[in-house]
mmCIF file of the N, C-alpha and C atoms, coordinates in Angstrom:
data_MODEL
# 
_entry.id   MODEL 
# 
loop_
_atom_site.group_PDB 
_atom_site.id 
_atom_site.type_symbol 
_atom_site.label_atom_id 
_atom_site.label_alt_id 
_atom_site.label_comp_id 
_atom_site.label_asym_id 
_atom_site.label_entity_id 
_atom_site.label_seq_id 
_atom_site.pdbx_PDB_ins_code 
_atom_site.Cartn_x 
_atom_site.Cartn_y 
_atom_site.Cartn_z 
_atom_site.occupancy 
_atom_site.B_iso_or_equiv 
_atom_site.pdbx_formal_charge 
_atom_site.auth_seq_id 
_atom_site.auth_comp_id 
_atom_site.auth_asym_id 
_atom_site.auth_atom_id 
_atom_site.pdbx_PDB_model_num 
ATOM 1   N N  . UNK A 1 1  ? 58.396 -24.145 66.417 1.00 0.00 ? 1  UNK A N  1 
ATOM 2   C CA . UNK A 1 1  ? 57.500 -24.652 65.412 1.00 0.00 ? 1  UNK A CA 1 
ATOM 3   C C  . UNK A 1 1  ? 56.070 -24.301 65.835 1.00 0.00 ? 1  UNK A C  1 
ATOM 4   N N  . UNK A 1 2  ? 55.266 -23.805 64.900 1.00 0.00 ? 2  UNK A N  1 
ATOM 5   C CA . UNK A 1 2  ? 53.904 -23.428 65.250 1.00 0.00 ? 2  UNK A CA 1 
ATOM 6   C C  . UNK A 1 2  ? 52.920 -24.588 65.051 1.00 0.00 ? 2  UNK A C  1 
ATOM 7   N N  . UNK A 1 3  ? 51.723 -24.413 65.561 1.00 0.00 ? 3  UNK A N  1 
ATOM 8   C CA . UNK A 1 3  ? 50.716 -25.476 65.554 1.00 0.00 ? 3  UNK A CA 1 
ATOM 9   C C  . UNK A 1 3  ? 50.353 -25.919 64.132 1.00 0.00 ? 3  UNK A C  1 
ATOM 10  N N  . UNK A 1 4  ? 50.226 -24.978 63.204 1.00 0.00 ? 4  UNK A N  1 
ATOM 11  C CA . UNK A 1 4  ? 49.876 -25.339 61.821 1.00 0.00 ? 4  UNK A CA 1 
ATOM 12  C C  . UNK A 1 4  ? 50.940 -26.221 61.181 1.00 0.00 ? 4  UNK A C  1 
ATOM 13  N N  . UNK A 1 5  ? 52.195 -25.932 61.452 1.00 0.00 ? 5  UNK A N  1 
ATOM 14  C CA . UNK A 1 5  ? 53.298 -26.726 60.902 1.00 0.00 ? 5  UNK A CA 1 
ATOM 15  C C  . UNK A 1 5  ? 53.270 -28.139 61.476 1.00 0.00 ? 5  UNK A C  1 
ATOM 16  N N  . UNK A 1 6  ? 53.045 -28.232 62.769 1.00 0.00 ? 6  UNK A N  1 
ATOM 17  C CA . UNK A 1 6  ? 52.998 -29.545 63.414 1.00 0.00 ? 6  UNK A CA 1 
ATOM 18  C C  . UNK A 1 6  ? 51.836 -30.365 62.869 1.00 0.00 ? 6  UNK A C  1 
ATOM 19  N N  . UNK A 1 7  ? 50.670 -29.750 62.718 1.00 0.00 ? 7  UNK A N  1 
ATOM 20  C CA . UNK A 1 7  ? 49.507 -30.469 62.182 1.00 0.00 ? 7  UNK A CA 1 
ATOM 21  C C  . UNK A 1 7  ? 49.765 -30.905 60.747 1.00 0.00 ? 7  UNK A C  1 
ATOM 22  N N  . UNK A 1 8  ? 50.404 -30.071 59.957 1.00 0.00 ? 8  UNK A N  1 
ATOM 23  C CA . UNK A 1 8  ? 50.736 -30.445 58.578 1.00 0.00 ? 8  UNK A CA 1 
ATOM 24  C C  . UNK A 1 8  ? 51.681 -31.645 58.557 1.00 0.00 ? 8  UNK A C  1 
ATOM 25  N N  . UNK A 1 9  ? 52.655 -31.652 59.445 1.00 0.00 ? 9  UNK A N  1 
ATOM 26  C CA . UNK A 1 9  ? 53.576 -32.789 59.524 1.00 0.00 ? 9  UNK A CA 1 
ATOM 27  C C  . UNK A 1 9  ? 52.859 -34.052 59.978 1.00 0.00 ? 9  UNK A C  1 
ATOM 28  N N  . UNK A 1 10 ? 51.951 -33.908 60.937 1.00 0.00 ? 10 UNK A N  1 
ATOM 29  C CA . UNK A 1 10 ? 51.172 -35.063 61.393 1.00 0.00 ? 10 UNK A CA 1 
ATOM 30  C C  . UNK A 1 10 ? 50.312 -35.614 60.266 1.00 0.00 ? 10 UNK A C  1 
ATOM 31  N N  . UNK A 1 11 ? 49.690 -34.721 59.502 1.00 0.00 ? 11 UNK A N  1 
ATOM 32  C CA . UNK A 1 11 ? 48.854 -35.167 58.379 1.00 0.00 ? 11 UNK A CA 1 
ATOM 33  C C  . UNK A 1 11 ? 49.703 -35.927 57.369 1.00 0.00 ? 11 UNK A C  1 
ATOM 34  N N  . UNK A 1 12 ? 50.892 -35.437 57.093 1.00 0.00 ? 12 UNK A N  1 
ATOM 35  C CA . UNK A 1 12 ? 51.788 -36.116 56.159 1.00 0.00 ? 12 UNK A CA 1 
ATOM 36  C C  . UNK A 1 12 ? 52.117 -37.525 56.668 1.00 0.00 ? 12 UNK A C  1 
ATOM 37  N N  . UNK A 1 13 ? 52.425 -37.646 57.957 1.00 0.00 ? 13 UNK A N  1 
ATOM 38  C CA . UNK A 1 13 ? 52.718 -38.955 58.534 1.00 0.00 ? 13 UNK A CA 1 
ATOM 39  C C  . UNK A 1 13 ? 51.503 -39.880 58.485 1.00 0.00 ? 13 UNK A C  1 
ATOM 40  N N  . UNK A 1 14 ? 50.332 -39.333 58.739 1.00 0.00 ? 14 UNK A N  1 
ATOM 41  C CA . UNK A 1 14 ? 49.106 -40.134 58.681 1.00 0.00 ? 14 UNK A CA 1 
ATOM 42  C C  . UNK A 1 14 ? 48.858 -40.626 57.260 1.00 0.00 ? 14 UNK A C  1 
ATOM 43  N N  . UNK A 1 15 ? 49.080 -39.761 56.279 1.00 0.00 ? 15 UNK A N  1 
ATOM 44  C CA . UNK A 1 15 ? 48.921 -40.173 54.881 1.00 0.00 ? 15 UNK A CA 1 
ATOM 45  C C  . UNK A 1 15 ? 49.879 -41.312 54.542 1.00 0.00 ? 15 UNK A C  1 
ATOM 46  N N  . UNK A 1 16 ? 51.103 -41.228 55.040 1.00 0.00 ? 16 UNK A N  1 
ATOM 47  C CA . UNK A 1 16 ? 52.070 -42.297 54.809 1.00 0.00 ? 16 UNK A CA 1 
ATOM 48  C C  . UNK A 1 16 ? 51.642 -43.593 55.502 1.00 0.00 ? 16 UNK A C  1 
ATOM 49  N N  . UNK A 1 17 ? 51.154 -43.476 56.715 1.00 0.00 ? 17 UNK A N  1 
ATOM 50  C CA . UNK A 1 17 ? 50.686 -44.644 57.453 1.00 0.00 ? 17 UNK A CA 1 
ATOM 51  C C  . UNK A 1 17 ? 49.494 -45.288 56.759 1.00 0.00 ? 17 UNK A C  1 
ATOM 52  N N  . UNK A 1 18 ? 48.567 -44.483 56.292 1.00 0.00 ? 18 UNK A N  1 
ATOM 53  C CA . UNK A 1 18 ? 47.402 -45.011 55.584 1.00 0.00 ? 18 UNK A CA 1 
ATOM 54  C C  . UNK A 1 18 ? 47.829 -45.764 54.333 1.00 0.00 ? 18 UNK A C  1 
ATOM 55  N N  . UNK A 1 19 ? 48.818 -45.240 53.627 1.00 0.00 ? 19 UNK A N  1 
ATOM 56  C CA . UNK A 1 19 ? 49.312 -45.922 52.426 1.00 0.00 ? 19 UNK A CA 1 
ATOM 57  C C  . UNK A 1 19 ? 49.955 -47.263 52.779 1.00 0.00 ? 19 UNK A C  1 
ATOM 58  N N  . UNK A 1 20 ? 50.706 -47.293 53.866 1.00 0.00 ? 20 UNK A N  1 
ATOM 59  C CA . UNK A 1 20 ? 51.334 -48.544 54.300 1.00 0.00 ? 20 UNK A CA 1 
ATOM 60  C C  . UNK A 1 20 ? 50.296 -49.584 54.738 1.00 0.00 ? 20 UNK A C  1 
ATOM 61  N N  . UNK A 1 21 ? 49.280 -49.122 55.430 1.00 0.00 ? 21 UNK A N  1 
ATOM 62  C CA . UNK A 1 21 ? 48.245 -50.035 55.935 1.00 0.00 ? 21 UNK A CA 1 
ATOM 63  C C  . UNK A 1 21 ? 47.195 -50.349 54.879 1.00 0.00 ? 21 UNK A C  1 
ATOM 64  N N  . UNK A 1 22 ? 47.183 -49.556 53.822 1.00 0.00 ? 22 UNK A N  1 
ATOM 65  C CA . UNK A 1 22 ? 46.171 -49.679 52.761 1.00 0.00 ? 22 UNK A CA 1 
ATOM 66  C C  . UNK A 1 22 ? 44.759 -49.527 53.306 1.00 0.00 ? 22 UNK A C  1 
ATOM 67  N N  . UNK A 1 23 ? 44.612 -48.588 54.242 1.00 0.00 ? 23 UNK A N  1 
ATOM 68  C CA . UNK A 1 23 ? 43.304 -48.284 54.807 1.00 0.00 ? 23 UNK A CA 1 
ATOM 69  C C  . UNK A 1 23 ? 43.311 -46.856 55.349 1.00 0.00 ? 23 UNK A C  1 
ATOM 70  N N  . UNK A 1 24 ? 42.126 -46.336 55.593 1.00 0.00 ? 24 UNK A N  1 
ATOM 71  C CA . UNK A 1 24 ? 42.009 -44.977 56.120 1.00 0.00 ? 24 UNK A CA 1 
ATOM 72  C C  . UNK A 1 24 ? 42.495 -44.935 57.565 1.00 0.00 ? 24 UNK A C  1 
ATOM 73  N N  . UNK A 1 25 ? 43.100 -43.827 57.930 1.00 0.00 ? 25 UNK A N  1 
ATOM 74  C CA . UNK A 1 25 ? 43.600 -43.626 59.283 1.00 0.00 ? 25 UNK A CA 1 
ATOM 75  C C  . UNK A 1 25 ? 43.144 -42.241 59.734 1.00 0.00 ? 25 UNK A C  1 
ATOM 76  N N  . UNK A 1 26 ? 42.644 -42.143 60.954 1.00 0.00 ? 26 UNK A N  1 
ATOM 77  C CA . UNK A 1 26 ? 42.229 -40.853 61.503 1.00 0.00 ? 26 UNK A CA 1 
ATOM 78  C C  . UNK A 1 26 ? 43.142 -40.485 62.662 1.00 0.00 ? 26 UNK A C  1 
ATOM 79  N N  . UNK A 1 27 ? 43.522 -39.230 62.691 1.00 0.00 ? 27 UNK A N  1 
ATOM 80  C CA . UNK A 1 27 ? 44.297 -38.711 63.811 1.00 0.00 ? 27 UNK A CA 1 
ATOM 81  C C  . UNK A 1 27 ? 43.414 -37.697 64.519 1.00 0.00 ? 27 UNK A C  1 
ATOM 82  N N  . UNK A 1 28 ? 43.192 -37.932 65.807 1.00 0.00 ? 28 UNK A N  1 
ATOM 83  C CA . UNK A 1 28 ? 42.322 -37.051 66.568 1.00 0.00 ? 28 UNK A CA 1 
ATOM 84  C C  . UNK A 1 28 ? 43.075 -36.473 67.756 1.00 0.00 ? 28 UNK A C  1 
ATOM 85  N N  . UNK A 1 29 ? 42.634 -35.315 68.163 1.00 0.00 ? 29 UNK A N  1 
ATOM 86  C CA . UNK A 1 29 ? 43.172 -34.654 69.346 1.00 0.00 ? 29 UNK A CA 1 
ATOM 87  C C  . UNK A 1 29 ? 42.042 -34.605 70.366 1.00 0.00 ? 29 UNK A C  1 
ATOM 88  N N  . UNK A 1 30 ? 42.256 -35.229 71.509 1.00 0.00 ? 30 UNK A N  1 
ATOM 89  C CA . UNK A 1 30 ? 41.272 -35.199 72.590 1.00 0.00 ? 30 UNK A CA 1 
ATOM 90  C C  . UNK A 1 30 ? 41.860 -34.333 73.697 1.00 0.00 ? 30 UNK A C  1 
ATOM 91  N N  . UNK A 1 31 ? 41.120 -33.293 74.035 1.00 0.00 ? 31 UNK A N  1 
ATOM 92  C CA . UNK A 1 31 ? 41.594 -32.363 75.060 1.00 0.00 ? 31 UNK A CA 1 
ATOM 93  C C  . UNK A 1 31 ? 40.569 -32.246 76.179 1.00 0.00 ? 31 UNK A C  1 
ATOM 94  N N  . UNK A 1 32 ? 41.025 -32.272 77.421 1.00 0.00 ? 32 UNK A N  1 
ATOM 95  C CA . UNK A 1 32 ? 40.098 -32.021 78.515 1.00 0.00 ? 32 UNK A CA 1 
ATOM 96  C C  . UNK A 1 32 ? 39.759 -30.531 78.566 1.00 0.00 ? 32 UNK A C  1 
ATOM 97  N N  . UNK A 1 33 ? 38.505 -30.226 78.800 1.00 0.00 ? 33 UNK A N  1 
ATOM 98  C CA . UNK A 1 33 ? 38.086 -28.828 78.931 1.00 0.00 ? 33 UNK A CA 1 
ATOM 99  C C  . UNK A 1 33 ? 37.803 -28.477 80.386 1.00 0.00 ? 33 UNK A C  1 
ATOM 100 N N  . UNK A 1 34 ? 37.919 -29.452 81.256 1.00 0.00 ? 34 UNK A N  1 
ATOM 101 C CA . UNK A 1 34 ? 37.687 -29.278 82.690 1.00 0.00 ? 34 UNK A CA 1 
ATOM 102 C C  . UNK A 1 34 ? 39.020 -28.974 83.373 1.00 0.00 ? 34 UNK A C  1 
ATOM 103 N N  . UNK A 1 35 ? 39.054 -27.939 84.194 1.00 0.00 ? 35 UNK A N  1 
ATOM 104 C CA . UNK A 1 35 ? 40.293 -27.552 84.884 1.00 0.00 ? 35 UNK A CA 1 
ATOM 105 C C  . UNK A 1 35 ? 40.855 -28.668 85.759 1.00 0.00 ? 35 UNK A C  1 
ATOM 106 N N  . UNK A 1 36 ? 40.022 -29.596 86.169 1.00 0.00 ? 36 UNK A N  1 
ATOM 107 C CA . UNK A 1 36 ? 40.486 -30.698 87.020 1.00 0.00 ? 36 UNK A CA 1 
ATOM 108 C C  . UNK A 1 36 ? 41.502 -31.580 86.296 1.00 0.00 ? 36 UNK A C  1 
ATOM 109 N N  . UNK A 1 37 ? 41.561 -31.494 84.986 1.00 0.00 ? 37 UNK A N  1 
ATOM 110 C CA . UNK A 1 37 ? 42.477 -32.314 84.191 1.00 0.00 ? 37 UNK A CA 1 
ATOM 111 C C  . UNK A 1 37 ? 43.751 -31.571 83.780 1.00 0.00 ? 37 UNK A C  1 
ATOM 112 N N  . UNK A 1 38 ? 43.966 -30.386 84.305 1.00 0.00 ? 38 UNK A N  1 
ATOM 113 C CA . UNK A 1 38 ? 45.121 -29.577 83.889 1.00 0.00 ? 38 UNK A CA 1 
ATOM 114 C C  . UNK A 1 38 ? 46.458 -30.307 83.994 1.00 0.00 ? 38 UNK A C  1 
ATOM 115 N N  . UNK A 1 39 ? 46.636 -31.132 84.995 1.00 0.00 ? 39 UNK A N  1 
ATOM 116 C CA . UNK A 1 39 ? 47.923 -31.798 85.211 1.00 0.00 ? 39 UNK A CA 1 
ATOM 117 C C  . UNK A 1 39 ? 47.798 -33.317 85.194 1.00 0.00 ? 39 UNK A C  1 
ATOM 118 N N  . UNK A 1 40 ? 46.823 -33.813 84.442 1.00 0.00 ? 40 UNK A N  1 
ATOM 119 C CA . UNK A 1 40 ? 46.588 -35.256 84.365 1.00 0.00 ? 40 UNK A CA 1 
ATOM 120 C C  . UNK A 1 40 ? 47.317 -35.817 83.146 1.00 0.00 ? 40 UNK A C  1 
ATOM 121 N N  . UNK A 1 41 ? 47.956 -36.944 83.305 1.00 0.00 ? 41 UNK A N  1 
ATOM 122 C CA . UNK A 1 41 ? 48.689 -37.582 82.206 1.00 0.00 ? 41 UNK A CA 1 
ATOM 123 C C  . UNK A 1 41 ? 47.733 -37.945 81.064 1.00 0.00 ? 41 UNK A C  1 
ATOM 124 N N  . UNK A 1 42 ? 48.188 -37.808 79.812 1.00 0.00 ? 42 UNK A N  1 
ATOM 125 C CA . UNK A 1 42 ? 47.328 -38.081 78.660 1.00 0.00 ? 42 UNK A CA 1 
ATOM 126 C C  . UNK A 1 42 ? 46.677 -39.461 78.675 1.00 0.00 ? 42 UNK A C  1 
ATOM 127 N N  . UNK A 1 43 ? 47.400 -40.478 79.097 1.00 0.00 ? 43 UNK A N  1 
ATOM 128 C CA . UNK A 1 43 ? 46.813 -41.822 79.095 1.00 0.00 ? 43 UNK A CA 1 
ATOM 129 C C  . UNK A 1 43 ? 45.645 -41.926 80.083 1.00 0.00 ? 43 UNK A C  1 
ATOM 130 N N  . UNK A 1 44 ? 45.698 -41.160 81.174 1.00 0.00 ? 44 UNK A N  1 
ATOM 131 C CA . UNK A 1 44 ? 44.591 -41.162 82.131 1.00 0.00 ? 44 UNK A CA 1 
ATOM 132 C C  . UNK A 1 44 ? 43.387 -40.397 81.585 1.00 0.00 ? 44 UNK A C  1 
ATOM 133 N N  . UNK A 1 45 ? 43.657 -39.350 80.809 1.00 0.00 ? 45 UNK A N  1 
ATOM 134 C CA . UNK A 1 45 ? 42.572 -38.636 80.133 1.00 0.00 ? 45 UNK A CA 1 
ATOM 135 C C  . UNK A 1 45 ? 41.864 -39.601 79.188 1.00 0.00 ? 45 UNK A C  1 
ATOM 136 N N  . UNK A 1 46 ? 42.638 -40.359 78.422 1.00 0.00 ? 46 UNK A N  1 
ATOM 137 C CA . UNK A 1 46 ? 42.052 -41.335 77.487 1.00 0.00 ? 46 UNK A CA 1 
ATOM 138 C C  . UNK A 1 46 ? 41.214 -42.372 78.222 1.00 0.00 ? 46 UNK A C  1 
ATOM 139 N N  . UNK A 1 47 ? 41.697 -42.860 79.342 1.00 0.00 ? 47 UNK A N  1 
ATOM 140 C CA . UNK A 1 47 ? 40.928 -43.838 80.113 1.00 0.00 ? 47 UNK A CA 1 
ATOM 141 C C  . UNK A 1 47 ? 39.584 -43.268 80.521 1.00 0.00 ? 47 UNK A C  1 
ATOM 142 N N  . UNK A 1 48 ? 39.576 -42.025 80.981 1.00 0.00 ? 48 UNK A N  1 
ATOM 143 C CA . UNK A 1 48 ? 38.312 -41.412 81.392 1.00 0.00 ? 48 UNK A CA 1 
ATOM 144 C C  . UNK A 1 48 ? 37.363 -41.229 80.209 1.00 0.00 ? 48 UNK A C  1 
ATOM 145 N N  . UNK A 1 49 ? 37.907 -40.862 79.058 1.00 0.00 ? 49 UNK A N  1 
ATOM 146 C CA . UNK A 1 49 ? 37.064 -40.680 77.871 1.00 0.00 ? 49 UNK A CA 1 
ATOM 147 C C  . UNK A 1 49 ? 36.459 -42.008 77.438 1.00 0.00 ? 49 UNK A C  1 
ATOM 148 N N  . UNK A 1 50 ? 37.278 -43.037 77.343 1.00 0.00 ? 50 UNK A N  1 
ATOM 149 C CA . UNK A 1 50 ? 36.802 -44.303 76.798 1.00 0.00 ? 50 UNK A CA 1 
ATOM 150 C C  . UNK A 1 50 ? 36.113 -45.208 77.805 1.00 0.00 ? 50 UNK A C  1 
ATOM 151 N N  . UNK A 1 51 ? 36.141 -44.841 79.065 1.00 0.00 ? 51 UNK A N  1 
ATOM 152 C CA . UNK A 1 51 ? 35.436 -45.633 80.077 1.00 0.00 ? 51 UNK A CA 1 
ATOM 153 C C  . UNK A 1 51 ? 34.092 -44.998 80.436 1.00 0.00 ? 51 UNK A C  1 
ATOM 154 N N  . UNK A 1 52 ? 33.630 -44.083 79.610 1.00 0.00 ? 52 UNK A N  1 
ATOM 155 C CA . UNK A 1 52 ? 32.342 -43.446 79.845 1.00 0.00 ? 52 UNK A CA 1 
ATOM 156 C C  . UNK A 1 52 ? 31.238 -44.498 79.819 1.00 0.00 ? 52 UNK A C  1 
ATOM 157 N N  . UNK A 1 53 ? 30.401 -44.475 80.819 1.00 0.00 ? 53 UNK A N  1 
ATOM 158 C CA . UNK A 1 53 ? 29.326 -45.470 80.921 1.00 0.00 ? 53 UNK A CA 1 
ATOM 159 C C  . UNK A 1 53 ? 28.017 -44.991 80.299 1.00 0.00 ? 53 UNK A C  1 
ATOM 160 N N  . UNK A 1 54 ? 27.992 -43.767 79.772 1.00 0.00 ? 54 UNK A N  1 
ATOM 161 C CA . UNK A 1 54 ? 26.753 -43.219 79.225 1.00 0.00 ? 54 UNK A CA 1 
ATOM 162 C C  . UNK A 1 54 ? 26.492 -43.668 77.791 1.00 0.00 ? 54 UNK A C  1 
ATOM 163 N N  . UNK A 1 55 ? 27.536 -44.157 77.106 1.00 0.00 ? 55 UNK A N  1 
ATOM 164 C CA . UNK A 1 55 ? 27.380 -44.509 75.699 1.00 0.00 ? 55 UNK A CA 1 
ATOM 165 C C  . UNK A 1 55 ? 27.454 -43.305 74.774 1.00 0.00 ? 55 UNK A C  1 
ATOM 166 N N  . UNK A 1 56 ? 27.713 -42.140 75.347 1.00 0.00 ? 56 UNK A N  1 
ATOM 167 C CA . UNK A 1 56 ? 27.853 -40.901 74.575 1.00 0.00 ? 56 UNK A CA 1 
ATOM 168 C C  . UNK A 1 56 ? 29.218 -40.296 74.869 1.00 0.00 ? 56 UNK A C  1 
ATOM 169 N N  . UNK A 1 57 ? 29.576 -39.286 74.070 1.00 0.00 ? 57 UNK A N  1 
ATOM 170 C CA . UNK A 1 57 ? 30.815 -38.568 74.322 1.00 0.00 ? 57 UNK A CA 1 
ATOM 171 C C  . UNK A 1 57 ? 30.701 -37.897 75.681 1.00 0.00 ? 57 UNK A C  1 
ATOM 172 N N  . UNK A 1 58 ? 31.676 -38.084 76.570 1.00 0.00 ? 58 UNK A N  1 
ATOM 173 C CA . UNK A 1 58 ? 31.559 -37.521 77.925 1.00 0.00 ? 58 UNK A CA 1 
ATOM 174 C C  . UNK A 1 58 ? 31.739 -36.008 77.941 1.00 0.00 ? 58 UNK A C  1 
ATOM 175 N N  . UNK A 1 59 ? 31.068 -35.365 78.881 1.00 0.00 ? 59 UNK A N  1 
ATOM 176 C CA . UNK A 1 59 ? 31.242 -33.922 79.090 1.00 0.00 ? 59 UNK A CA 1 
ATOM 177 C C  . UNK A 1 59 ? 32.650 -33.664 79.595 1.00 0.00 ? 59 UNK A C  1 
ATOM 178 N N  . UNK A 1 60 ? 33.180 -32.490 79.279 1.00 0.00 ? 60 UNK A N  1 
ATOM 179 C CA . UNK A 1 60 ? 34.483 -32.103 79.792 1.00 0.00 ? 60 UNK A CA 1 
ATOM 180 C C  . UNK A 1 60 ? 35.649 -32.425 78.885 1.00 0.00 ? 60 UNK A C  1 
ATOM 181 N N  . UNK A 1 61 ? 35.351 -32.883 77.652 1.00 0.00 ? 61 UNK A N  1 
ATOM 182 C CA . UNK A 1 61 ? 36.408 -33.215 76.702 1.00 0.00 ? 61 UNK A CA 1 
ATOM 183 C C  . UNK A 1 61 ? 36.016 -32.731 75.310 1.00 0.00 ? 61 UNK A C  1 
ATOM 184 N N  . UNK A 1 62 ? 36.999 -32.235 74.561 1.00 0.00 ? 62 UNK A N  1 
ATOM 185 C CA . UNK A 1 62 ? 36.745 -31.868 73.168 1.00 0.00 ? 62 UNK A CA 1 
ATOM 186 C C  . UNK A 1 62 ? 37.462 -32.859 72.260 1.00 0.00 ? 62 UNK A C  1 
ATOM 187 N N  . UNK A 1 63 ? 36.934 -33.021 71.074 1.00 0.00 ? 63 UNK A N  1 
ATOM 188 C CA . UNK A 1 63 ? 37.503 -33.935 70.076 1.00 0.00 ? 63 UNK A CA 1 
ATOM 189 C C  . UNK A 1 63 ? 37.702 -33.153 68.785 1.00 0.00 ? 63 UNK A C  1 
ATOM 190 N N  . UNK A 1 64 ? 38.907 -33.192 68.239 1.00 0.00 ? 64 UNK A N  1 
ATOM 191 C CA . UNK A 1 64 ? 39.220 -32.506 66.986 1.00 0.00 ? 64 UNK A CA 1 
ATOM 192 C C  . UNK A 1 64 ? 39.849 -33.504 66.043 1.00 0.00 ? 64 UNK A C  1 
ATOM 193 N N  . UNK A 1 65 ? 39.302 -33.626 64.837 1.00 0.00 ? 65 UNK A N  1 
ATOM 194 C CA . UNK A 1 65 ? 39.892 -34.467 63.797 1.00 0.00 ? 65 UNK A CA 1 
ATOM 195 C C  . UNK A 1 65 ? 40.990 -33.654 63.138 1.00 0.00 ? 65 UNK A C  1 
ATOM 196 N N  . UNK A 1 66 ? 42.226 -34.126 63.209 1.00 0.00 ? 66 UNK A N  1 
ATOM 197 C CA . UNK A 1 66 ? 43.356 -33.357 62.701 1.00 0.00 ? 66 UNK A CA 1 
ATOM 198 C C  . UNK A 1 66 ? 43.607 -33.548 61.210 1.00 0.00 ? 66 UNK A C  1 
ATOM 199 N N  . UNK A 1 67 ? 43.181 -34.657 60.656 1.00 0.00 ? 67 UNK A N  1 
ATOM 200 C CA . UNK A 1 67 ? 43.484 -34.887 59.236 1.00 0.00 ? 67 UNK A CA 1 
ATOM 201 C C  . UNK A 1 67 ? 42.198 -34.992 58.416 1.00 0.00 ? 67 UNK A C  1 
ATOM 202 N N  . UNK A 1 68 ? 41.405 -33.936 58.465 1.00 0.00 ? 68 UNK A N  1 
ATOM 203 C CA . UNK A 1 68 ? 40.169 -33.890 57.690 1.00 0.00 ? 68 UNK A CA 1 
ATOM 204 C C  . UNK A 1 68 ? 40.498 -33.863 56.198 1.00 0.00 ? 68 UNK A C  1 
ATOM 205 N N  . UNK A 1 69 ? 39.635 -34.498 55.411 1.00 0.00 ? 69 UNK A N  1 
ATOM 206 C CA . UNK A 1 69 ? 39.821 -34.458 53.968 1.00 0.00 ? 69 UNK A CA 1 
ATOM 207 C C  . UNK A 1 69 ? 39.329 -33.119 53.446 1.00 0.00 ? 69 UNK A C  1 
ATOM 208 N N  . UNK A 1 70 ? 39.942 -32.664 52.384 1.00 0.00 ? 70 UNK A N  1 
ATOM 209 C CA . UNK A 1 70 ? 39.568 -31.366 51.804 1.00 0.00 ? 70 UNK A CA 1 
ATOM 210 C C  . UNK A 1 70 ? 38.527 -31.534 50.731 1.00 0.00 ? 70 UNK A C  1 
# 
């Protein structure tokens, strides 16, 4: 399965979830861009992103919104 197919399926699931919750839902992909994170578990990547003490998006991570509206 290719990346476009997977993203399309995720968007479909998000649309279904939003309908069930009766509210908007965002699906994001957070990826480390620093080689030091190559073999780090996803939950630890999330901890580092959300424990940033600067109040800004931390360096070394990218953020992609997967279910953008058209």
